[in-house]
N, C-alpha and C positions, 0 to 999 in steps of 0.2 A: 356330288364325282365335280364340277370346278364354278367357281362365280368368275367366267368364260364375262362377261358386262359389267364386273365392276368395278370400280373407279380409281386411278392412280391415286397417285399421294397429288394432295394438291398441291399447285405453282406457288410453292412461298413468296415473299412482298420482299427476301431482297437479291430477288434476281436484275437484268442489268439488260440480257441483249432481247429486248424487244424489237421484233421487223422494225416497226415505224411507231413514230408518235404523233398524236396531235397537233401543230405547233400551239405554244401556249401565249399569252397575251404580256409586253413586259408591265412589266412591276418597279415603279421607285418604292424603294428597303436600305438595308441600311449595307455594308461591304457587306458586316457574318453570314449573314440574315438570309443574299445575295446567293452565298456561299454554300449553305446548310440544301440550301432553294435546289440548285445546279444537281448536286449532290444527293439529291434525294429521286429528282425526274426525269425517265428517259429520256435520251437524248433523241433532237430531233433525226437521227439520220440511220441508214441501215445496216448496224451489223455487221463485218466481218467475220464468218462463223468462225476461221482460222486463231481471227486474235481472243478468238469467248473462252475463259480458263476452262482449264478443267473439274466436271461435280468427281472427278470416281478416278483422284491419279493411285493407284491401289489394285484398282480392279479392270483399268483398259489394258489391258496387258492380249496377248494372242491366245496364248495357252492357262494362263495363272493369273488367278485373283489372289491377292496377298491380302484382303480383306475379312471382318466377319462379318460387316454387313453395307452395302452400297452406304452412299454421302448425300446420296437423290438418284429420288428415276423420278420420272414421267415422260414415257413414253411419247404422246400427243405432242410434245413442243419439241417444233419439228429441229429449230436446231441445235439444241442438245440432242436426240440422237441421231440428228447426221454427223455428227461432231466425235461424238461417243460410246453413244445409248446403244446403233444400233451392230456392231460390232462387240458388245457387252452381252443383248442378244440375243445373237449369234451364235456367240461362243456357247452362251449356257443351250440351248437347243439342240448344238454338238453333240454335248455331253449326254444333256437329256437321251435321244436318242437309243441312244445304244442300252442302256441303264432300263428303259418301257422294252426294247426286246424283246431282252436276257426276261424281263420278268415273263410276260404272256411269252417269250420260248420252252422255258422251263415250266413254267402254271399245267403247260401241253402234256408237253414233252410225253409223258405220262400215254396219249395216244401210240404214241410207237415203241412207246419199251416194256412193251400188252402186249407187243405184239411180236415183240422180240424175245420177250416169255416167253409166250404159248411154242414160239417154234422153237426154240432150245424143246421148252420143253417133249417135244413131240417126236421132234429125234431121242433125245434119250433116250423114251421111255418105247421106243420100236427096238434099241437097240438093247434095249435090257434086257426085253421079250425076244431079242432074239438068243440072249444069255442065257436063258432058263431064265430070267430075274426080273420075281412076281412081286417081289417087296412096293411099298407102295412109297418107302420112302432112296425107292432108284433112282427116276431121273432126274434132272440137274428142274430145278425150284419145285418141289412134290406143292410141300408147302398142306402138307397131312398134319402140323397141327393145328391147322385152318379146316381144310377139304378135309370131309369126312370119304368113306369109298362109295360111293355111288351120286358123288354129290358131281355134279358139270362145273369142269375146271371154267368151258370156256366164259358160262356165264358169271362166276368167282372175278375173274379176273377181271371184271367191269368195271369191280366198286373201288379199283386204284384208282383210276382218271375223271371218273364219278368223283367221290372223297375230295381231291384235290379244287373241283369244284365249287362242290357247296364252301367249299374253307377260303377260294377268291370272290362267293359271292359278300361273304364275310367281310374280309379283308378293304372290299372294298364300300359298306357301310362308314365303319371306321378313316382308310386314307381319304376322306371329303373334308376333315378336319384337321389333315396331319400340318398343311401348309402355315400357316399360318400362326402357330403355337410352336414350330421346330425349324420354319426353314427350309428352304429349297434344297439348300447345299446337301445338310448332313438330312432331311427327309430322302431324299432320292437315296448316297449316299451309304446311312441304316436301311433302309428298308430292301437292296443287291446287296448289303452286307448278309440282311439276315437269310438271303437263298443261297446264302454263301453252305448253309446249315445239311440242306435236304440235299443238294447236289453228290455233297462228300459224305456223306450219313449210305445214299444211294446209293453210289462209287464204292463203300463197303462191304451191303450189307449182298446187294450182286454180281459180288465175289466167289459168293458160298453158293454150292451147290443145294445148303441143306436155307439157302435163304429162311428168314421168318418175314412169313405175312401180318402180323403184325408189325410188324415195323417198318412196312414201308406204306402199308394206310398211314402211319404218324408222317411219314415222309412226304407222301402226297399231300395230305393238310400244310404241311410245314410251305408246301412250297404257291398254297393260298394266298399267302400274299400278294407276289407276281402279276395274277389280275389283280388286286386289291392300287395295286403303286396304277394302275393308268389314271383313278382317277385324282387323288393328288401331283403326280409327273402331268397330265389338264393343265389341273387349279392355277400346276404352278409357275410354266410357259404363256397362259393368258397376258397373263401380269409383265410379261418381259416387252409383246409390242404393243404396235399404233391400234387401234380399231382397222386400219382400216390393212395391214400385217398381217392378223394375226389369225382368218379366215389360210392362210397357207399356211403360219406358221404350225394353228392347229393340230390341219389335215400332215403334214410333214411327219408329228409328233405320232398323229396315235395313226397312222399309214405306215410309217415303216414297224412302230408298234404289232401292231396287230400281222406285220409279215411275218413276227416269233412264231406265230404258229406253223400258217406252212411249212418257213423254216428249218421247223424241230425235227418235224416229220419228212423230209425232203436228207435233212445229216443221220438223222438217228440208227439209220438199218443200218449204211453203212461203216459209219462212225464203232459196230459193235457187233462189227466181222469179223476183226484184226486186233492182234495186243498193240494196239495203240498206248495206253501207256502198263506194261509189260505183262504178266501174266493174268492169267484164269483159276482162280480153284473149281469154276464152276462147270466145268467139262461142257463138250458136248460142241463146241467151237465155238465159242461164244462169251463173248466179253460185254455182259449186261449193264456192266457199271461204266464203262466207257465213254454215255449221253454227261451222270454225272462228275469225272472226273470235267470234260474237256469244254461243260455247262461253269464246271466252278474256277478252269483258268478264263473266259470269258469277260467273269466277277468280278477277278480280281482285277481288273485292267478297267475293267466301268464303273466302278468301285473307287481305283486310282481315280479315273477324270472328271468324273463328280469333284472327287475331294479336294482337286487340286486348277480343278477351274470353269466350277458352278457362282453362281452370285446367293447373295442374299439380300431380300427388296432392302429401305432405310427402312427407320425404330420407324420412322411418319407412320407404314404402312404395314409393318413386322414389330412389338413389340419384342425383339428380343433378350433375352440376357446375355448369353454367354453359349460357347458351345456344348459342353459339361446340362447345360440345366436345355439345350434344343435336345438330349442326346436323352436325360431322361424323359424331357416329355412322352419324346416318340418312342420311349422302351414301356410308357406307361399307355399309348393313345393301342399300339400294339398288344401289347397287355389285353387288352378290351377286350380286340381280334380272335387272340388267339384263345384267351377265357372261351369263348361264343365259341371256335372251332371246334376246344375241344369238351363240351359240353355235345358238340352233336355227335363230331370223331369215340365219342364215348359209351352215347346209344348206339351208335353202330354195333363197332361191335359188343355190347348187349346182349341186341339183337341177332347178330350174328349165325348163320348155323353154325357155329363152329362151336355155336354157346347153350339154341337152341332149334327146339321145329314149326317156334309156334305162326313161324313169318313161313313157311313154307308153300300153302297157298299162294296161287299168284292177286288174287283181292289181297291178301291179304299182304304179302310183299309190295303192291304196290299202295295199300296209303303206311307203310314202311316207308318208302321213297316220297310221300306228302310228309311224312309226320316230321322228319327226319330237318325236312325246307324252314316245316315252322315251328320247329323248337329252332330252329338257330336266330332265325328271324328275330325271332320275341326276345333272347338272349337276349344274343348282338345291340336288340332297342334298345331293353332296358338298361344295361351295361353303360350304353349312352348314355342316356336322362339320368341312369343315378351316379354313374363314376363319367361320368369326364373331368378334364379341369376346366377351373371358371370359364377362362377364354369360350373355351369352347362353349358352356354350359351355352352364353347369350348368344350363339350364332342357333344351336339348337332354337332354342323357343323359337327366334324368328322366322327359321326355317320351317318347322311344324306346322302357321300358317297355311303351307299347298298341302292338312289330311281333310280340309273342309274343303276344299276343291275336287268332287266327282273328276275332272277332268283332267285329276292331274291318278288315277288310278285307269280313265278309258288309258290316257294313250302309258303307263307302265303298262295293260293288255298287250298294247299296240306294237309295244319296244321289244315286247316282252319275244316277239312274234319275232323280231326281226334277230336284237342281237343276242337273244336269250337264242333264238336255232341257232345258226350264226357256231358261239362257242358249243355251243352244243355236242351241234354233230360235227362238227370240230372232232370232240373230245373223242366221239364214240367210230365213228365212221373208217379210221384205219384195220380195225379190231376188227367192224363188221365185215369188210369187206375179205376178210383172212377166213371170219365162222362161216363166209358165205357160196365162198372160191377158193379154201385152201383143199378141200379134199375133197375124195374120194367113196359110191353112193355105200361099202362097209366100211368110216370113219377114220381109214389111212390121212398121210399124207397125201396130197394129188402131186407127184413132180414137175408136171408139165403146167401147175399151175402158174398165175405171175409173182410177181413180186411186189404186192401192196402195198407200199411205203416208194413205191419209186411212182404211184397211181394221187395215191393218196393228199396228197399238201395238195392238186390243184384248184381241187377244191378250195379251201381253206384263202390261196393264194389268190381265187378269183370274185372272192367277199369282198378277204379286203382291198386291190384293189380300184371295185366297181364301186368301191364304196361315196371315191367325193365324184362320181358320176349322176351319179344317183339325188348327189345336195343338185349338182347341176341344173340335173331337166326335172329339179323342185322347185326352181328360181325358173322356169323354163315356163311348165306348165302346168302349176303348183304342187301340196308336197299331200293331201291327198287324194292329188286323181295319181300323181306316181305309186303311190302306197295301194287302193284300191286294183292297180292293173297290174300291177310287181303283185302281191295275193292271192288273184286272182292265177297267177303262171304257179305262184309259188302250193298252190291247192290242187291245180296238175299235176307239177310235179311228186308228187305228195305221192299220189292214186299212182301216177307211174309206177313211183318204185316198188310201192305196199305192193306190189301185183308183177314184178321186179324179183321181188321175195322169197311173196311164193314160189312164185314159177320156178325161181330155184330151190327155195325147198323139194319143194314137189317132183323135183328132175329124181336131187338124191335118195325119194326115198321111193319111184319105179327106179332104180340102181342106176337112174343114167347121168354122164356129167352135165353140167349144166354154165363149163365157159362161156360160151357165145352168147352167152346174158350175161358177162363180163363189161365188153362196150358198153352194152346198153344200161348197163346199170352206172359206170360212173359217166356216161355223156348226163341223163335227167342229174345223181347228183349235182353233178356239174349243174344243174342248169338250177335248183335246187339255192345253195350259196348263192350262185349271180342272184336271184333275187335278195336273198335277208340284204346281202352288203348292196346295194338298192335300197332296199328300203333305210337296212340301218342312215343311210343319206335322207332321208325323205321324211324318216319321222323328225329326227332327231329338227329336221327345218321346219319340222311342225311346231310343236313345241316349244319353237323363237316366235309363233305369228298367234300361240291361242296363249299364252299367259303372259306378262307384266316382266320388262327383263330382273327385277327382284327376283320372280318367282322361275324365271325360265329356269337359271341357274338349280335351283334348289328342286327342282321337278325331274328335272335332267340329271342329280346327281343320283336324285333318289327308284326312280322307272331301273336307270341304271342298273345299280345295285343289286335291281333284285329282278332281271334282265337274265345279269351274273350266275344267277342257281338251275339255268335251264342249262350250266357245263354241267349240274350232277344230277340232275332228272333226265334229260336224256337218253346217260350213257347209263343208269342204273333203270329204266324204263329196258333200254335193246338186254341189258341181264335179264331183268328175269323175263326175257320176252324169249328172248334164243334159249333160257332153262324149256322153257313151255313147245321151240322148235318153231315157233312165229313170231318173225319179226315181224313181221307185215302188220304186226295190230298197233304198234309203236309210227308208223309212217300211216296209215290211218288214224291214224288218232290223233294225229298232226296233221292231215286233212282236213279235220273238221271242227281243226281248233279254229286251221290258221278259216276256213268258210264264217266262224261265228264274228273275229275281222274285220271278218269282211261287209259283214251285221253293221259291225257295229264303228266303219270309220265312215260306210255309207251315211249312215241314220246324224251322225252327230256330227262331222266334217262336209259331205261330198255334194250332198242332195239340197234345191233349192227350199230355201230354210230354211239352212241346219244351221244349232247351236252356231258354230264355230268356226263360218269358213276360211282355210284355208286351202 
């Protein structure tokens, strides 16, 4: 993830604006030697900050950094930071936040986009039937080239947000290494530029009622770069602030970045309901491509902010050659991530229902989900080990020491419970609400059903905003205790959601309406999101205590990357469960997993005499 505790550039010997110097005894020496000595030694006076020269004259503008690299950077030098460093650091933070915000928003936009697609399909299918047209390619977004007659349309749509989650986990692995070889400015600008491609592509595809499902899957895979941006963004911002201010700076960067998830779910629905960017050939009163067009515009603005306002660390910290060389190395690492994603996506398409029926059984479908994650993890780690630039290979070797520490795997297991659940449920929740409460017992659309996108964003917003509170609670009561208490609540909330899922399905099977279950179901999911948010903060603190400084950053990076695959696993599991008409099974499975986390956390980190009390 990030080396938030990495030391900054060494203090140059030539700097002379020290606060005070110990008085020196006078000695008799030649005038020339005396003058040389006077020039070399610090003076016995307090330096006026306003009189100190500017170290980075091309980088001190309010909005623009005109230098390729900073000349000098040491945020722990209080005079330097007060004179010019803080303004530069804040400018970089201001430019970083909207880029990370868009990374999360575009990565998770599919959670809301598939709801828009499904609603357009339902409305147009009803119109086709009313007109006497029962052809499979009559409805808008019929995806008949992928979905065969008799297939579960609702189930297959979970593939889109799931593959975006899979790609995000892969890209987070490679993004951890980008800042030292490409610099902050190029990395952030190129990452957001890469997000333009799937945005524009999706906008074009979804203008047609005959949109290609395969192309949408590829678009979703390309948006995974937004999920990977978290690693490089946090790494970059940590370098600009002194340790006493890193917590706030990283909290703002991560907090506002995570808010891209609920904001995407809140905005996609209204944006897709009118011709904001011209007419649409999709029909059914649907402008499904509006989300991509909207984000493409925001990306252009964010890219400009990164190019103009962000800075690269000095040569003493990052050995950068030129802008072109930085872009080349970014493309190198990006290609590694995309190659691993391409392999996993290719396997997904090759094993889909449009190609083979070998994975139709529920157990086989679940095995396929796990298989794709294993393939993605193995391929990306193999490519990182054998194909990264030499500068990165050294860091990879240094970080590999964590794989001999069992607590790396234990904390990864716990972090999947927190961040993995947060990002996974964020990707699945809007569509799950639609599938459970959007239809009448006969399968037709329920006209009285609430607009699920007006409610789905609440849970991810609570999870994002409560994360700093989890850190604060951990500082006060201990990370292991906070994790334990909230894991208990998380387990009970998951069981409650499972029971409500079961009741909602049973009501429909019995020919009854189930909308009275909608409020308690949303409430219990918000509780679930609250627990994942607090757990994010508490497990983050536990890692910082369990491991030494150098190892902690590596463990955070690896565990965060693995936990990101929750964005694939949970939507994919719901896709299997919806096809079997038993979504409650996923919630019971998650509750069992959370219960196992309780035992592991208690044994290793909480009980009296445990190995690593924290």
